[in-house]
C-alpha positions in Angstrom: -0.7 -0.4 -10.0 -2.3 -0.6 -13.4 -2.8 -4.3 -14.0 -6.6 -4.6 -13.8 -6.6 -8.4 -13.8 -4.4 -8.3 -10.7 -7.3 -6.8 -8.8 -10.1 -8.8 -10.2 -12.0 -10.3 -7.2 -9.4 -8.7 -4.8 -10.5 -5.1 -4.3 -8.7 -4.7 -1.0 -5.4 -5.4 -2.8 -5.5 -1.8 -4.2 -5.8 -0.5 -0.7 -2.9 -2.5 0.5 -0.7 -1.2 -2.3 -1.9 2.3 -1.6 -1.0 1.8 2.1 2.5 0.9 1.1 2.8 4.0 -1.1 1.4 6.1 1.7 3.9 4.6 4.2 6.9 5.5 2.0 5.5 9.0 1.2 5.0 8.1 -2.5 1.3 8.1 -2.7 0.3 10.1 -5.8 -1.9 13.1 -4.9 -4.7 12.0 -7.2 -4.9 8.6 -5.6 -4.7 10.2 -2.1 -7.6 12.5 -3.0 -9.6 9.5 -4.2 -8.9 7.5 -1.0 -9.8 10.5 1.2 -13.1 10.8 -0.7 -13.8 7.1 -0.2 -13.1 7.2 3.6 -16.7 7.6 4.7 -17.7 4.6 2.6 -14.8 2.6 4.0 -15.9 3.5 7.5 -19.4 2.2 6.9 -18.3 -1.0 5.1 -15.6 -2.0 7.6 -17.4 -0.5 10.7 -14.2 1.4 11.6 -13.2 4.9 12.4 -10.3 7.0 11.2 -8.7 7.8 7.9 -8.4 5.4 5.0 -4.9 4.1 6.0 -5.9 3.5 9.6 -8.9 1.5 8.3 -6.5 -0.6 6.2 -4.3 -1.0 9.2 -7.2 -2.0 11.4 -8.5 -4.6 8.9 -5.0 -6.1 8.5 -4.2 -5.9 12.2 -1.1 -3.9 11.4 1.0 -2.6 14.3 1.5 1.1 14.6 5.2 0.5 13.9 4.6 -0.9 10.4 4.9 2.3 8.4 8.3 3.0 9.8 9.4 -0.5 9.0 8.1 -0.2 5.5 10.0 3.0 5.0 13.2 1.4 6.2 12.8 -1.5 3.8 12.0 1.0 1.0 15.2 3.0 1.7 17.3 -0.2 1.7 15.7 -1.5 -1.4 16.3 1.8 -3.3 19.9 1.7 -2.2 20.3 -1.9 -3.3 18.7 -1.3 -6.7 20.9 1.7 -7.3 24.0 -0.3 -6.4 22.9 -2.9 -8.9 22.4 -0.3 -11.6 18.6 -0.1 -11.8 15.9 2.1 -10.4 13.1 0.8 -8.2 9.9 2.6 -8.7 7.6 3.2 -5.7 4.8 1.3 -7.5 7.0 -1.7 -8.2 8.1 -1.7 -4.6 4.5 -1.6 -3.3 3.4 -4.4 -5.6 6.4 -6.5 -4.6 6.0 -5.8 -0.9 2.3 -6.8 -1.1 3.1 -9.9 -3.1 5.8 -11.1 -0.7 4.1 -10.2 2.6 0.4 -10.7 1.7 0.3 -13.4 -1.0 -3.1 -14.2 -2.5 -4.2 -17.2 -4.3 -4.7 -16.7 -8.0 
């Protein structure tokens, strides 16, 4: 999640990718701490309650079942990449998941 140009004019994209990492239990601790610290601000901006990932889910109208589905796709994707002889990083998975499921116009 390091390509700054990717996020230019699309700040919510970082939250979507973080949500994916959170759903697959691969959210780095430092990023988690940052998101927790930002939660009060997110509550004010989006006029929502809850923790940061529930705010993302509310804004995107995600069903409660989505994290489990994302974890299932992650496990299948890891297995497939291993069978094909390469390693899928959590970050690459989250970026690709967002690109495929929530495309933005560039």
